[in-house]
N, C-alpha and C positions, 0 to 999 in steps of 0.2 A: 809963386802960384796957387790958387785956391786947391784945397786940400780935396773937392770933389772933385777937379778937373784932373788930379793928377790919378784919381779913382779909376782902377780898369775897369771899363764896361763890360757885361757879360755877353757870351758869343749868341749870337739868331741862330737858330737852325732850320734844317729844312723840312724836319718832322711839325713843324709849326707850318698850320695850312695855311695861314697866313702869307709867310716868308715862301711857302712852296709856291704860291700863286705870285708873289712877284716874282721868285726866280726866271719863272716860264712867260712871262708879260713886262718884265724891265724894259729889258731894249730891245727894237725892233729887227736887229739882225742877231745879236748874239742868241737871244732866248729863242728864235727859231732854228738855231742851230741845234742848240740843246734839246729841243724838243724832239728835233727830227731826229736827231742820233740814237736818245733813250728809246723811242717807236721804234726804229729801226732794228735796235737791237731787241726788243721786245718780241716783235711778231715774226721777225726775221725776215723781213724784204722792205726795200730801199723805199722811204716815202717822202715826199714831199709838201711842208706845210703851205696851205692855200693861205687860210686866215685862223684867227685864235684870239680866245678872248678870257678874261677871268669873272667871277663872281656873273655869272647869267643866270638870271632868274627863269624858270617854266613853271607856271600854273595851267595844270591841264582845263578846269573848268571851278565854276562857285564852288562845288563839292569835291574837287578832288585836290589829293596832298601836293603843296610846292614842292618844288626842290630849286635848289642853288645850287650851283655847279662852284668846283674849284679852278679849274682849266678846261677850255673845250678848244676844239680845233678842227678842220675842215684837211681832209688828205687829197692829193694826188698820188697814186691812183685814189677813186672815187671812196672814202670812208668818213666817220665822224668818229671822232674820240673825244673819250672824256675822261681825266685824271681827276682822282678823290684821294688824299690825303686823312687817315684817320686814327686819329690817336685813344680816342676812347670806346670801349667796347661795347658794340651794339649789336642787335639783329643784321649782319651785313651780306646774309643769302639774301634776304627779300627788298634790302634796300637797293642792292646792285642789279638786282630783276627790274626794278621799280625804275631807276635811272635810266636804265636803257631801254625800258619799254619806251617812257616818255622821249627820250632821245629818238627813237626810232617814230613817233608820230606827231614829233613837232618839225618833223622837215617839211619844205616847201613841195611838197608833193601829189599837191592836187593836180588829178587829169594824167598822172602818173603811170604806168604799166608797173605791175610789181614787180616784174624782173628790173626795172631801173630804181628800185628802192635802194637807199645809199645804207650800206653795212654798217653797224654800229659795232665799236668797241669801247666798251666801259672797265676800267682799270682802278680798282681800288687798293693804295698801299697803306697796310695797317702796321702800325708801331705795336702789336702786340701778335700773339698766338693766334691763328685761325682754329678754331674750337673743334671745326670737323676733321683739320688738318693736324693738330698741335703733336701727336704721337709721330708722324712722319717727319723725323728730324733730319732726313736727308734732301728734302723738299720743302722748297720757300716760295715756289710761283705755281698755281694753279690755274689751269685755264679750262673753262667749260663753254658747249654749245649745244643746241637741242639735239637730243640724241635719239634712237630706236631704245629702249628698254635693254631687249632682249640681245639684239645684233650690235649693237653700240655704232650703225652708221648714220652719218653725221645728217641731219635733214633738212639744213639750210645753214649758210656763214653766215646769215644777215644780223645775229647777233653774238659778238662773242665777251666771256667776261673771265677777266682776269682778276684775281685774287691773290694780293702778294704781300707777303710776311716778312719783313723788310728786317723785323727783330729777330727772324729765325737765322741769317744770314751768318752772323756771328758763330752758332752753334757748330756751324759744318765749315765754316771756311778759315783758315786761320794767316794767310800770307796774298801777297800781291797775284803771284804766280798760277794760285787755284781758283782764281775768279777771273771765269768769262765775261763775255763783254756786259751783259746784260746786270750779272752780278756787282761787277765794278759799280756801275750806275748805283746800284741798290746800298753798296758799301758807303760812298759820298754822300748820298743822302741821307742815311742815319748816321754817319760819322762825321762828316765835314763840321770843322769849327774856326770862328778866326784865325786861331794861331796854329790851324792845320796840325794839329797836336797827334793826330792817327797817322802812325808811320805807314799804314798800307794808303792812306788818302795821300799822303804826301807823297809818295808812290807814283801815284796817281797823276798828281797835277807836277810831277818831276817831268815824268815818261812821255804823256799824251797832250797833243794841245788840246783836246775837246775838254780834259779837264782842268786844265789852266784858263781857258775861258771861262769856264763855271767858277773857277775860285775867284778871277774877277769880277765876275757878275754877282757875287756873295759878298766880296769886299766892298761894292759899290754898295750896296742892299744895305751892309751893315755901318756905310757911313751916310747913309739917308734918315734923317730924325725924325721925319714923319714914316716911314717904315718902322723904325726901331719902336716908336713911340705904340703904333698898331700893334705890332706883332707880341709884345710887353702885355700888351692891356688882351688880346686874346689870350694868351699863357694865362692870365690871372683869371679870366673869364673861366677857363675850362675847368682850373682847380678850383673856383668858388662849385662850380657844377658838381665836381666829384666830390666836395664836402660835404654840400646840401644832399645828394643821394647817399652819401654815407652817413650823416646824420640820420635822416630818414630811417634807414633801413636798421641804424641801430635804437631807433626808439620803437620800430616795429618789432625786434627781439626783445628790448625790455618788457614793451607790455603783453607779447605772449609770457612770458617769464612770469611778469605780476598775476597773468592768469591762471598758469599752472602751479605757481604759490598758493593762491584762494582755493585750489582743489587739493592742497594737502600731498602733491607730489615731492617725490624726496630729493634731495639736491642734487645727487650725481644723474639723475633721468632730467631735471631742468637743463642742467649746463650741456648734459650730451645734447638734447634737442634746440635750444635755442643759441648754443655756444658764446652764452655770456659766460664771463670771468665769475671765480668766488667772490671777489671784493663786489661787484656788481650785484650779485648775490645775495649776499649779505646787507647792502645798503639797500638794496629792494625789502628785504623782512624789514627793518628796522623804519623804514616808508611805511608798508602795512600794518605795522603795530603802533605808530605814532596814529596812524587814521584810527583804528580801533577804539585805542583810549585819547 
């Protein structure tokens, strides 16, 4: 057998947004049950999926900012849901409000009374710590609605935003028995791999039919060459973006250090202000000296 064929393939992970989308839209019956169960556990109210889609593009107008949804669905009782997997850090608060607002305004609501508008549930799964809440180590799920500033009474339930720190679950939970229903889903999303190597994931799959089904979907996805290629291409794209962003910031730091050297600031102050290393500073000195001579 060819050596490449015997080589073990890397696992797909649900924190990859392409895999995340495929998981909830791969099989018409199974993925519907996954979406219904996860949403039921999150909002603590039983729902039934009416229709769902992946990678839906919303464009407000010629001047507005477009959005591309990961997984969207309409439920019974009436509600519109969008799930987003986010692995790279960004200004998530404003993005979440913008997405939810777009979902509210893009409904087929012409002629409807305002009381007939369909509520929107916007969910962001973050594979990193949410900056406003990163020091609250005992809480990973944050729900927001419009509230009166002083009295905190809710103005409307027309828009609910969930920010979920899946990366925080391992900080506060350490065993199968400690996890509630929605935390079980978050653990599965974070730690599932093809070998089911995580003991808590293995326990979820062994004990509960819903996670046994979820594992079957992931197994089917992992054996789909088109999905594997697209998922790894997405991983590479995100790594390349992160590298470009890092290199841009690094060059900016070096430029500031060059400017401070020209102003004859002392080395310790330059290092403190720019976070360049001692070696980088020494190279910059040589570079500037060579330009003088």
